[in-house]
C-alpha positions, 0 to 999 in steps of 0.5 A: 337798918331796917328800923332806920329805913323811912318811906317816903310817898313822892307825890306827897313830897313834892306838894309839899315843897315849894315851886324850886327853880328846877321845877321852873326848869321843866316848867320851861323846857316842856314850854319850848316843846309845846311852842315848837308845836305853835311854831309848825302850825303858823310856819306852815300857814305862811309858807302856802302862798310860796309853794303855790307860786314855786310850784305852780299848783292850785289851793286845793291841791295844798289840802293833804299837806295842811292837814297831814301833820294833824293826822300825823299828831292823833297817831303819834299821841296814841302810839306815843302814849303807852311806850311812855307809860312802859320805857319812861316820860324822858325817853319818848318826849326828847326821841319824839321831839328830835325826830320832829326835828328831823323831819321838818329839816327833811321836809325842807328838801321836798320838791313834790306835794306827794313829798312834802305831804308824806314828810309832814304827816311823819313831823305830825307823829312826832309832834304827837308823840312829844305833847302827852309827856311834856303833859304828864312830865309836867303834871307829875312834877307840879305841887297839886296846889297849883297843877292846872296852873302850871300845866296850863301855863306850859301851853301858852307855849303854843301861843308863843310858838304861833308868834314867833313862827308868824314873826320868823317866816315874815322875815325869812321867806322873802330872804331866804325862801319857803325852805327856811322856816321848815329849816329853822322849825328842825333846827330849833327841835334838834337843839332843844332834843340836847337840852332835854337830855341833858336837864329833863329829869325822868319823872319820879313817880314813874321811877318808884312804879317801875322798881327804879333804884332809890339812888336815882329818885333821891338824885332828883328829888334833892334838886326840889328840896334839901329835906333832911330825910334825903341826907347822904346815906339815909335808907329810904324807900319810896312809894306812889299814893296810886300804886296800889290803884293802878291795876297790875295786872293790865296793860297801860291801854286796858287800865284807862278802859277798865271798869273804875275808868271807863265812864271817866275817859268817855266823858273826857274823850266826849268833852276834848272831842267837842272842844276841839271841834268848836276850836278849829272850825272858828280858826279855820273858818271865821275870815269866811264867815266874816266876808260872808256877813260883809266884812272888808278883808282886812276887817275880816282879818283883824277880827278874827285874830282876836279869837286866839289872844285870850287864850294866854290870859284865859289859860292862866285865869282857869288854870288858878281857878281850877287848882282852888275849886272842883276843875271838872266843874270849873272846866265845865262852866268854861264851856257852858260860857262858850256856849253862852257867848256864840249864842250871843254873837249867834242871836246878831250884834249889830255893833262890831266893837262889841263883836270884836268884844265877844270873839276875843272873849270866845276866844278865851273861853273856848281855848281855856276850856280845851287847853285845861283838858290836858290837866283834868286828864293828868290828875284823873289817871294813875301814874301807871296809865296816865300818859297813855290817858293824856295821850288817848284823849288828845289822839281822839281829840284830834280827830274833833279838830278834822271833824271840826274843819270838815263840818265849816265846810259842810255849813259853808256849802249849805249856805248857812248864815254867819248867825246860823253858824254860830249858833249850832256852835253852842251844841258841841259846847253844851254836850262837852259841859254836860260830859265834864258835869256828869264826870264830876258828879262821879266819885273825884277819882276812881275806887283805889279797892275796885281797880283790878275789877275785870273789865 
């Protein structure tokens, strides 16, 4: 029997096969998880005016409600990553989506700002725990030749969910009240949980690293390929290419900050922090900036709406280029392009048409650069700590989102003009580009034989 034992390296096996219908199912399910985030982001913004009217509260009183989910997102990501590297991606993802839905349903029953804030925080915890596991699962089932493209395509779900959330809120609120939007945002994830449990597989690489039975791994790989090596009764031994580099003596969190990964981890965190800082500052404050610059309310809203429109196109294009070239340098170039665009806007653009074009291009560059960071993180870490690495980058990045919103308010209070604010945004863009450029100059991956060095 030993002579007939065949060894299959799982990632190489997946890389050598076409993108199968089963992998499309995985992509669609992960796409729906991200779409739930987009739906929730749009919904809470649309119900705010109704809350002010129904509860007789000020806009300032809604501040904690609007930010509670964002804080929960960060904490949920930090906790869920190590859990997924210990018990599995599928279990944590399904539980996260389920509780996200349940807590969204509970939010619809809130009768005070305090109660809604608490439920929104718990909703954010569930969603924050789900996102990094969707990224990790998708990256581990995508062939290397299209991995960045697949992960970025998955993140297009956010824009789709954003649009659906806005459309649903616009119809539901007049007919059924603001609570109906939160109910819709809760029912969807609960139904999605059932689909995840039935259709979504555990990561094949995780099953190898965690020494799951070979029969379970074979069952999954047969859905990807009918390779004769997977025939019934074959004696198989599965391996993961990065098993030896996974630092068996360290926890998943300890591994991502250990010597071989420490520099890369810090650069990924820095780049993502800066990227989200730019994204959320512009998302939250663009309408105000345009109104202060003399735009009418309608023109300000229309021009602002161009910022996220380029996200889908940018995600797919940048993902395609990342799969063809050095992905870190490609993403660094996207940040440089973003810096050049905000500097151009900051110098003053008299024609409103060209200003609109530049806002669209800025949104394309910033959104795709930030989105593609998840693919970079997933490719940087070994299987044993991949979910933790992705999750902690996402969690640290949420601090950048909060910093962006707060910085925008500070700049407004200082009385800085439209051009000055855009010019200053070039600083975090260049910092992010520098971080990824520094990382790309290092070895393309941490050395396997150094992974067990002391911290």
